[in-house]
GUZAZA-377596 format. One record per residue: residue in three letters; x, y, z of N, C-alpha, C, O in turn. Coordinates in steps of 0.05 Angstrom, whole numbers, plus 5000, padded with zeros to 4 digits. Atoms other than C-alpha are relative to their C-alpha. Example, Ala and Ser with C-alpha at 12.3 -4.5 7.8 and 13.67 -1.06 7.14 Angstrom:
<atoms>
ALA501849765000524649105156501850245000503950245013SER498449764999527349795143498550225014499550445018
</atoms>
This chain:
<atoms>
MET497249924997686153888919500050305005498150444998GLY499849714994688454568943500450174976500950064954ASP499749825022688955178900503050044995504350205008SER497249985006695855098869500650184977502950224969GLY499649835024694755568811499849844974499749964953LEU500350175023694154978764497149914998495849875018THR502750105005687654748733500049705005501649564993ASP500350294995685554068760498949884974497049984962GLN501050145023684653578704499949705007501949605018ARG500350294993682052868713500349844975499349904954THR499650195021684152298670499449735012500949635028GLY500750274989680651638685499650015030500149805043GLY500449984972679051888755502550055016502550045041LYS497449954987686352038771501050284993500550384971TYR498649755006690052688777502749924987504249774999VAL497650085015695652638726501550244993500650414977TYR498349775005701253138725502849904994503849725007ASP497250075004708053088694501550254989500350434978VAL498249795010713953538677501649884977502749664980ALA498650115024717053438608501950214988501350454988GLU498249835015722953718570499949914971500049674965HIS500150075028722553748495502849954989504750094995ILE497450105011728153378458499549874973497349784967THR500350135026729353108389499849705004501449585017VAL500650284997726452418383499349884972497649994958SER500750135026726451958322498349755005498849605024GLU501750245000721051438311498949925027499249705037ALA501450064975717151488376497450155002497250374991ASP502649884996710051648396499550035030501049925046PRO500749984972706751858461499649735013498449555001ALA500150244984707251318515502249804993502449595006ASP497750185007713350998481502350045020502850265029VAL497549994985719450818522502250074980502349964958VAL497949915018725451168491502849975014503049975038VAL497250044991733051078496501750214987500950334967ILE498149825012739051508481501049884974501849654973SER499350105026740551448407503049984996504550155006GLY497250045007747251178383500650144974503050164967ALA499649885026746251518316500550304999501950394982ALA499749705000745952258335500250105028498950005046ASP499849874974747852708393497450135007495950224990LEU502349864989742352988437497449904987495550064983THR502350115013737252518405499249745014500949585024LEU501150254989732751958432498649854978497949964957THR501550175019729551378396498449795015499049735038ARG501750214987724250848411501849765009503649684994SER498550234990727050278453499349754984497149724974THR500450245015727949608419501249755013500949535004ARG498650224987732049188468499049975029498550175043ALA500750054972730048858534502350075018504750035011PHE497949934980733849118595502150194989504450174996ASP498149805011737049688555501050185022499450275039THR498849824979741850098598500150294992501250455006LYS500049725010740850728557497250135001496550304985VAL502749904998733650858579500050305007501350395025ALA500349724995731751598576497350055014497150235030GLY502649974987724451518597497749944981497849764965VAL502550045015717451578566499250264987499550474999ILE501149775013714552058515497350065012495549895012SER502549924987709052438550497850054980498250154958GLU502349955017702052458521499050295003498150414983ASP501249744995700053118553501450125025500250135047PRO498649894977705353448598498650255011497650414996LYS501349774987702653948648502050235002501250475002ILE498049795000709254328651502049924978503249714979ASN498150055022713554388588502450175003502350415009LEU497549865000720754578587501050004971502049804961GLY499349995028722054818516497849894983496449714992THR502250095018717254728458500750024971499050084955ALA499349995028721154708393498349824984497549604993SER501950145017716854468336500949724991499349554985ASP499050265009721353888317500949815023502549645019THR499350164976721753578387497549875012495249935004LYS502250134986717453138432500650025030502950045038PRO499749974971716153178507500949745015499449555015LEU499050224984720452698549499250055029500050265041ALA500949974972717252598618502449985018503949795018LEU497849994981722352798671499149925028500749805043ALA501150064973717952718733497050004999495850134982GLY502950004998710852558751498849744991500149534991ILE501550235008705552078727499350024970498250224961VAL500650005028704951878654498949724992499349525007ARG500850265010701751328613502349894984503850044970CYS497750145013706750818586499049754987497449604999ASN500550265012706250248537501349795017503649815025ALA499050214983707049608576499249734989497249704975THR500550275008707448868562500749815023502349875040THR499550204979707348248605501949784990501949565000ASP498050185011712947918566501849875022502749655020ASN498350104978716847838632498349945025499349945047GLY501950074978710647658674498150235005498550454996PRO502149804994704448018699501250245015503050215032ILE499149764986705548738722498150065023495750065020LYS501649934976703248908793500750285008502950395000LYS499449734990702749588825502650005016503149825032GLY497449984986709649798849502349864986504649904994ASP497850135014713549368801501850204986500950414976ILE498049845015719949668772499749924971499649684964LEU500350055029719349738697502650074985504050274991VAL497649965017724949678645499049974971496749904966SER500750035028725049668569499649704994500949535006SER500550275009722449048534501149974972502050174960SER499150045028724348738467497950104980498450124957GLU502049895017717748998440500450314998500450455018PRO499349725003719249688410498150195014495750195010GLY501549794986717050258455498549915025497150075037TYR501450114977714449808511501749955024504149895022ALA498750074975716249708584499049735010496849645002MET500950254987715949058624501150005029502850175036ARG499150024972716848868697502849875001503649734983ALA497450124996723648678724500449955030499450105046ASP499250054972726348368788502450185006504150234989ALA497849824992731148818827502749884995504650024988LYS497450145004736648298820501050024971503349984965ASP499349995028736448378744500650284989501250324966ILE499849725009736949138742502850115006504050075027THR497449864997743349538731499450294994497350364983PRO500549715004744150298727499350054970500549944952GLY500849925026740750618668497649854988496749924966MET502150175011735250098659497250095008495350034994ILE502749954989729450378701498450214984499450434980VAL501949825013723550688664498450145022498050395020GLY501649894979719350788727498749785016499549555014SER501450194983714650448776497049994992495850194987ALA502750035009707850158757498150105022498450045045LEU502149914982701850508789497449854995495549885010GLU502350175006696950018757501149734993503449694986ALA499350275008696949278744499349954971497650084959LEU500650105027697148938676500349705002502549605001PRO499850294995695448198686500949844976502349644980ALA499250155024696547978614499950184976498450374974GLY500049875025698148218545501550264999503550305012ARG498849745004699648928524497950215006495550175004GLY501849784995696749598543501550255009503950255009LYS498849764989697950288570499250015029496949985037ILE500549974971698650378645501350255010503250364998TYR498749774987700150958690502449915015502449715029ILE497550064985707250968717500950265013500250485005LEU498649774987711151418764502850014988504449824991VAL497349965011717251678728501850065024501450265038ASN498249964976722851608780502849914993504049745006GLN497250065007729551588747501950135019504350105016
</atoms>
């Protein structure tokens, strides 16, 4: 890659960069899908419902650009490539699949375009997950 002023870092053979904004998050870990909390203003929480329309995104494991860094906050990926908890509860995930929240807390699953309404999209799968649960790279594209 060209000299962009950023240090190249490889993760699993891939260049992984994301931009994150720090925000108050209750009960969520890196790679968790989070939604806008109904309990408190300006707060996110781990997703618990399939096809939730209040999706905020994914908690970044290692953001390359941080916007704000308050000690009581977590990095919400705003753009770029991040690892995300994923499940095949709604069928095998293929590269390019649109991902939404699943009923498994903090996990994303594939969805057909016909089933998606505004506010549901977590991102697009950059890796396949044929069965079960795992972490996959996704493109955050809200």
